[in-house]
N, C-alpha and C positions, 0 to 999 in steps of 0.2 A: 691324489684328488680324483674324483669321479669324472671321466670325460663324457660330456653330453654332446654327441655329434648331431648335426643336422641329419634328418632322415628324408632323403629325396628319392626320386624314381630310380636312381641307380644304386640305392642302398645308403648306408651311413656315409656321411661326408664330413671330414674334419678340416675345417678351413684354417687358413693362416691367421685370420683375425679371430681371437677368442676373448671371452670375457670371464673373469674370475668371479665366482659366487661365494660369498662369505656368510657364515652364520652370525647370530647377534653378538657373539663374543669376538668377532673379527677373524675367526679361523677360516682358512680357505677350504672350501668343501668340494667345489666342482669347477670345471671349465666348460663354458658353453660356446660352441662354434657358431659364429655369425655368418649367415649365408650372404654372399654379395649379390647385387641386382642381376647380373648376367646369369648366375646360377638359378635364381628364382624364376627368371623368364623362361629358361630352358626347362625347369622342373614343371612349371604349370603347362607349358606347351606339351610335354610328354603326358601329363595327366589328362589333358583334353583328348589326346588320341587314344587313350586306353579305354577298353570296354568296361562297363560296370559288371560286377559279379551278378549272377542270377539272384533273385530276391530270396529264395530259400537258403542259398549259400550265405548271403549277407546276414540273415537272421541267426543262422547257426554259428557263424564266426563271431558275432556279437556275444552270444551266450558263452562261448568258449573263452573269449577274451575277458569278459566280465568276471568269470570264475578265476582265471589266472591273475587278473589284476589284484584281487583281494587275497589270494592264497598262495601264490607261487613267486619264486625269485624271477625278477625280470630286469634285464640290463645291469646285472650284478648286485641288485638290492633285493633282500627279502621284503615282504610287506612291512614288517616291523622296522627295518632299517629305512625304508622309504618314508614311513610315517614320521619317524623321529627326525629324519633329515628335513622334511618339509616344516615340521614344527620349529626346529632349531634355527632355520633360515628365515622363516616368515614371522615367527612369533605367534602363530595360531596355536591355541592350546592343543596338546596331543590328543585329547579325547575328541575334539572337533575334527581333527584330521582322520582319526580312526573311524568316526561315524561317517565322514564323507567317503572314505574308502568303501564302506558297505553300501552307501547310497549309489555310488557310481557302478558298483558291481550289479546291484539290483536293477538299475536303469538299463544296463546293457542286456541283462537276461530278459527284460520285459519290453524290449524295443519293438517287437511286433505290435503289442497293444498300443504303444504310443503312436506309431505311424498309422495304424488302422483307425484309431479314434479320430485322427485329424482328417481322414478322407470323408468327403461328403457322402451321405447315406446312399444317394442315388447313383453314385459314380462307381464304375467297375475299376478293379486294380490293373486289368490288362485287357488288351484287345482280344485275347483268346477267350474271355468270359462269354458264355453262351448268350448272354443278353445282347452282345454286340451284333448278333445275327439280324435282329430287328432294329438295331440302332441303339446305342447307349453312350452315356457320358463316360469317358475314361480319364483316370487321374494320371497325369503325365508331368515330367520335369519341364521347367522353363529354361533350363540350361544344363551344363555338364560339370562345371567346376565351382566349388563354393570355398571361399576363403574366410578365415576367422582370425581376428585380432583378439586373442584371449586375455581375460583378466587374471590377476594373480592374487586376488583377495581371499579366495576360498577354493579348495580343490574341486568341490562339487559343481562349480560353474561350467566345467567341461562337459557335463551332460547336455549343455545347450546346443552342441553341434552334432550330437548322436543322430538325430532324425535325418539330417542331410545325408550322412553316409548310408544310413539304412534305406533311404529313398533312391539310392543309386548315384548320387553326386560323388565325384571325386573331391576330397576335402584336403585343403592346405591350411594347417594350423600355424599361426605365428604365436609362439608362447610368450607370456610375460617373462621378462628377464628377472623379475622378482621371484617367480616360482615356476621354473620350467620342468620340474621333476614329474609332476602329475601328467602333463601332456606327453612327455617323452615316454613315460611308462605306458600310457594308454596307446599311443601310436605303435609302440613296439609290440604290445600284447595283441593289438588288432592285426598287425602284419603276421605275427606268428600263428594267429588263428585262421588265416586264410585270405585276408585282404592283400592284394598285390602292392608292391612298393609304389606303383603308379596310382593306386587307389586312395592312399592316405599318406600325407607327408607332414613332416615337422620342419618348418622353415624359420628358425630364429634369425632376427635381423635387428639392426639398429633403427632409429627413427627415420633416418634418411632413406632407407630402402623399404620401409614398411609399406608405403603406399603402392609400391610396385606389385605387391601380392594382390591387393584389391584391384588394381588397374587391369591385371591380366586375367583375373577370374571373372566368371559370369555374374556372380552375386557374392556378397560378403556380409559379415556381421562383425561389429566393432563395439567393444566395451570401453566405457570411460565416463567422464563427468559431463557437465553441461556443455563444456567447450567442444567435446567430441560430438555430442548430439547436434550442436549448431553447425559444426563443420560439414556433417554429412546429411543434414536435413533435406537438402534439395536434390540428393542423388537417389533415385528410385532403385538403384542396384544395391544399395547399402542399407542394412538394418541396424541402426544404432541401438545399443543397450546402455542406457544412461542410469542416473541415480533412481533408486526405488521410491524414496520419500514415502515409505509405508506409514500408515496412520491408524489410529483407533478413535472411534467416535462413541461417546457415552451420552445417551439422552436421559432426560430428567426422570422418566417413568421407570428407569431400570436402576438396580442396586449395583454399585461398583465394588463394594467390600468383598463379595464372594469371588470376584474375578481378579484379585490382585496377583495371584500366581500367573494368570494369563497375561496380564500387563507386563510383569517382570520377564517372563519367557519371551514375549514379543520384542522387548527392548534388548535383552542380553543373551538370548539363546544363540548358541554357536559362536559365542564370543562377541556378539554384536557387530560382526564385520560384514554381514550380508545385506543385499538390497531388500530383503524381505523383513529385516529388523525394523521395528517401529521407531521412527524418529519424532513423531508428533502424536500427542494425545489431546483430543478436544473434548471438553466437558460442558454439557448444558447445565449451567449453574456455577457454583463456586469451584474452581479447579484446585484450590489450595489443599483441601484434604487428600485429594487424589495424588497430587504432587508429593505431599509429605509421606504418604504411604509407600509410594514407589521409591522415594529416596531412602527411606528407612531400610527397605529390603535390599536395594542395590549397594548400600554402604557396607553391608556385611560380606560382600564378595571379596575373597582374598587376593592379594597381589603375590603372584608366584611365577617362577620361570615357566615358559610354555611347555617344557617337557615333563613338568611335574603332573602326576595323575590327577591332582586336585585343582589344576589351573583352569580358570574359566574366563580370564580376561586376556586380550591380545597384548603382546609385548613388542617393543621396538627399541632401537638404540636410544640412549639418554638424550642426546642433543636433538634429534628429530621430535622426541616426545615433548621436550620443552618448547619447541616451535609450535607444535600442535596446541599446547596449553596456551601459549601467547595468542594464537589465532582465535581460539575459543573465547578467551577473555575479551578480546576486541569485539567479537560478534555478539557476545552476551552482555555488553555494556547496557545498563539501564534495566536489566531484567532481574528478577528475584532468583537467586541461586539457592536451591534446596540441597544441592550436593555438587561438589566439584568447583565451588566458587573460589576456594583458596588455591587448589591445584588439582590437576588430573594425573600428575606424574607420580607413579608409585615406584620410586627408586629401588631397584633390586640389589644395588651394591656391587654389580659386576659390569657396569657400563651400559646396562639396559634398564628399561622401566616398563612396568605394566601400566596400561592406560586405564585409569580409574573412571568409574561411571560419573556422569554429570546429569543433573536434573535442573532445568530452569523453567520458571513460570513466566508466561507472557501476558500482556494486557489485552491482546486482540487476536482474533482468529485469522487476521490478515497480516500478522507480523511476518516479516521476511525470513526470520529464523526458522519458520516451519518448513522452508524449502532447503534447509541446510542438512547435509548428511555427512557424517564422519565415520571412520572405520573402527568404532568402539561404542559401548553403550552410552549414548548421548541422546536425551529426549527433551523435547520442548512441550510443556503442558500449557494449554490455552483455553480460555472460555469460548463457548459457542452458543449461538441462539438461532431460532428459526428464521430470523431476518437475514442472518448471514447465509443460510441455505447451504447448498453444496459447493459454493465457490471456493471455500478454503480447503475442500477435500479433493479438488481436481489434481491432475498430474500425480497420481498415486498408483504404485504397483499393486499393493495389497491394502485393502481397507477392511478392518474388523469393525462392524457396526453393531454395537451393543444397544439395541433398540427394539421396541415392539411396534414402531410406526411403519406400517406396510407401504403407505404412500411415499415415505422417505426412502424406503428400500427400493421401491420402483424407480425413483429418481437416480439413486446411486448405481443401480444395475444398468440403467440406460445411459449414464454419463460415459462418453467415449474415452475420456482420459483416465478413468479408473479401470485398471486391468482386471482386478479380482476383488470380489466382495464376499467376506465371511460374516454371516449374520449370527450374532450371539457370542457365546463364550469359546472362541477359537483363536489361538495365537496367530499373529501374522506370519509366523515362521512355518506354519503347517503347509506341506506340499504332498502330493500323491502322484506316483508314476502313472503316466497315461493322461493326466490332466494338464491343460496349458499353463505355462508360467507367465509369459507375457504374450498371450496368443500362442497358437501352434506355429512352430517354425515352418511347417508345410504350407501354411496359408500364404507365406511369402515366396516359397520355392516352387510351388506346384500350380497347375492349372487343369481345368477340364477341357477336353475336346470331344466332339461327337465322332464316334466310329460306327460304321455299318459295314459288315462283311458278309460274304456269301455263307450260306449254311454249310456246316462241315460235312453233311451227308450228301451234298451236291457233287455229282461226278464232274470231273474236269471237262469232259466232252460237252456238257450242258452249257458251259460258258465260253467254249472255244468257237470263234466264228467259222462258218462253213467255208471250205476251200472254194466253193463256187460262188461265194458271195461277191457281189459287184463292188 
């Protein structure tokens, strides 16, 4: 089995307490070392004392690590072996893992653009900037150590902490025990590219020790459901990353038939496992034709093992898949099922099942199901009207607004709880390096302070007090 050690300031650490990771067939694949609380405390203390790499060295190390992540053997795995392992363990289609590998590599190579885009235009990056001679705003860190409770639903989620490391924070990553392979590979690649062991750590833990990572860091980011968001809502040091609840709005003056491909991609792209996948479609007028068209297209998606090149749906062990099916049936009671009403379990005959798409029609834009997000292509289609306004569209990570109503667009862009607005025929899954996902992480981690320094041309004697001064 592949040993996945903790990666602390002193190098790899193999603890006495280890967890076995299995693939979907029950085969033992790896052992993950779980770091005890005392080790975590000492690790973060050492990270706090360590100096940050100079900015140019950080950018160069990112670029080198990004290339290695996608093309070289790291930690005993070739890129192909890594991708196949992630797919076999998590049930994420192999093509999705492969695409995520490329996304992570590109994000690392373009990290300078990402952090520079986040900096206020009037702010200098350093006190050495000539503008500081007359007084200037300078972009500085609010702390030294940033902790991440990472998600395991998609490899590309690990791009989310790149900016912190690029900005000079020392970063401690607690990987998901469902999928520790991606962060282990990333941290190893970053260390081999030039980041010190004290600069980037991988600290696997159980739930009992997890909060110690956040407690000892200056700031942290946590992924999870609504319960996680509620838990940390009052802690200004923690940035919760909860459900996306991404949606599509189609108003009456637009035609929906030409954008069916966009609807299907929004719902099922990347296996439907991401926070940017649409889980709600609101239609001004009769939603039934839209729901029927979506269901017809999604019904054609095949049920295949995740490592099959043609796989497009996520896979999990059969018993959990049946529990998800029962949960969905309970929540969907009283709605019209266009797809998935009988079952979402696509039994593959080997103890695992593909999660089949589900399409349900609701009677109201305020139905509670519109806030439900599951890790497979599951969408709720509801009517919408101008009287309902933007209330059903709040608390949305990505909203694709298929509308020509500029006043409505103004409202959507101004609504604080809608993170991103795509106007027209654009899937909710669209992202671009250098643009914010849920705001720039730097908005949370950085601040401006005014710096004024002496001109560099001034001789030291001009500012040294006279010996005869009283």
